[in-house]
C-alpha positions as CSV (number, residue, x, y, z in Angstrom):
1,X,-2.4,2.4,-29.0
2,X,-5.8,1.1,-29.6
3,X,-8.1,-0.5,-27.1
4,X,-7.3,-4.0,-27.9
5,X,-3.6,-3.8,-27.9
6,X,-4.1,-2.3,-24.5
7,X,-6.2,-5.2,-23.2
8,X,-3.9,-7.5,-24.5
9,X,-0.9,-5.9,-22.6
10,X,-3.0,-5.6,-19.1
11,X,-3.7,-9.4,-19.6
12,X,-0.1,-10.3,-19.8
13,X,1.0,-8.2,-16.8
14,X,0.7,-10.1,-13.5
15,X,-1.2,-8.4,-10.9
16,X,0.8,-5.6,-8.9
17,X,-1.0,-6.7,-5.4
18,X,1.2,-9.9,-5.0
19,X,-1.7,-12.0,-5.8
20,X,-0.2,-14.1,-8.4
21,X,-1.9,-17.3,-9.7
22,X,-1.8,-19.0,-6.3
23,X,-2.9,-22.7,-5.9
24,X,-4.2,-24.4,-3.0
25,X,-0.5,-25.1,-1.7
26,X,0.5,-21.7,-1.9
27,X,-2.6,-20.4,0.0
28,X,-2.0,-23.0,2.5
29,X,1.3,-21.7,3.2
30,X,0.1,-18.1,3.4
31,X,-2.6,-19.1,5.8
32,X,0.0,-20.9,8.2
33,X,2.2,-17.8,8.1
34,X,-0.6,-15.7,9.0
35,X,-1.8,-18.1,12.1
36,X,1.5,-19.0,13.3
37,X,3.8,-16.2,12.3
38,X,2.2,-14.0,15.3
39,X,1.8,-11.1,12.7
40,X,5.6,-10.8,12.1
41,X,5.1,-12.5,8.6
42,X,3.7,-10.7,5.6
43,X,2.8,-13.4,2.9
44,X,2.8,-10.4,0.2
45,X,6.5,-10.0,0.9
46,X,7.6,-13.4,1.1
47,X,5.8,-14.5,-2.1
48,X,9.1,-15.3,-3.8
49,X,10.4,-17.1,-1.2
50,X,7.1,-18.8,-0.6
51,X,6.9,-19.7,-4.2
52,X,10.2,-21.5,-3.9
53,X,9.4,-23.3,-0.9
54,X,6.1,-24.9,-2.5
55,X,7.8,-25.5,-5.7
56,X,10.5,-27.6,-3.8
57,X,7.8,-29.7,-2.0
58,X,6.0,-30.0,-5.4
59,X,9.2,-31.6,-6.9
60,X,9.8,-33.8,-3.8
61,X,6.4,-35.0,-3.9
62,X,6.8,-36.1,-7.7
63,X,10.5,-37.6,-6.8
64,X,9.2,-39.3,-4.2
65,X,6.0,-40.9,-5.4
66,X,6.6,-40.7,-9.0
67,X,3.1,-39.0,-9.7
68,X,2.6,-35.2,-10.8
69,X,1.0,-32.9,-8.6
70,X,-3.1,-32.7,-9.4
71,X,-3.5,-29.6,-11.4
72,X,-5.8,-28.1,-8.6
73,X,-2.5,-28.1,-6.2
74,X,0.1,-26.9,-8.8
75,X,-0.2,-24.1,-11.0
């Protein structure tokens, strides 16, 4: 495999440490879990569940207001 193909393949793969492209809403939920979870909640392990929660919140916001969530808050 030449270096260009290897670089393209690395760019297409998500990070292995669970730090996917988090927007402000995802980061806010992670912060709340750390602060109020009493150390019992690991945001990295809860990433899939958290993504479903934040996606649901975005969809609800768009349904109620009829407006799209700003790009800053939505990935």
